[in-house]
Phi, psi and omega in degrees: 000320176294311177301321174296327172298318183297310179303319191281328178250031177311314186288319182292315179288336169296315183297313182301317186293319173309307180302311185295319180296319182294312185290331172302308172306319182284334168291316172301319167304316176292329178298309167316307182300314178297321175295321174303299177307315172299322175300310176306312182299315183294315182296329182276351180247026186306312181295324186264099179301323186286312175304325182288313179291327179284330172289325175301318182299331182276347190285305198298326185305303185289320182298306186296318180293318176293311187290315182300315181296320176296320180292323190281325179291308182292331174289329174290326180288316178291332170298315181293319176300320179295323189285331186259336186261138182284324187263356184287121179262139178311126169279185189300316179292318181297318178303317177250025181300320179296318173298319182295317183293310178304313179302315179301317185291329166306303182300321176308310180294319175300319182293325170296322174298309179307311181292333172292324184287333184255016180279133178249136176296150177288145171300157173107175181297330181259021187291310176300326178288327180286341181284323182295316179303310170303319177296315175307313182288323175316310186292318171306313185292318181296323181285328181283328179289313184301308184293331175294309181298309182296324171297314180295323172302316175298307178304310191290327186289325186269337186270338190285315174302330185282324173291317174300320186288320183292335176290329182267347168282341174287000000 
């Protein structure tokens, strides 16, 4: 049934695979560029400790999310290609996709912890309350992201052998 779906929608899946591959490389490149620009910015502010610490507080979110999203998109592209092509074998990202997803979940937790440590209440009488609400939403979103990444890792780990087996049966 899964292979019938892949055969019926091969053209659409090829487009999705190409788009995921292209966007994944763009996101990964932006993550690397962000990291390089961040490093240059830190080096240029070595004398000003306050400005340097402010810069460091803003760093991890963008770099982690861009690179992780790029890796997931390229892995999705490889998964689509593995699904629709008979002779294609899993490449590095797809073969170790579960480990990448688990590492991504860990990085999401670290990133959220970093954001929690650096959250500052808004000025005014409602400031502390808004900070608590912001932290609650951050914890909920982090929990959802971690469960999603861990679940996708488990699914990927179990479905790749099934797809490989179904290709040999046909």
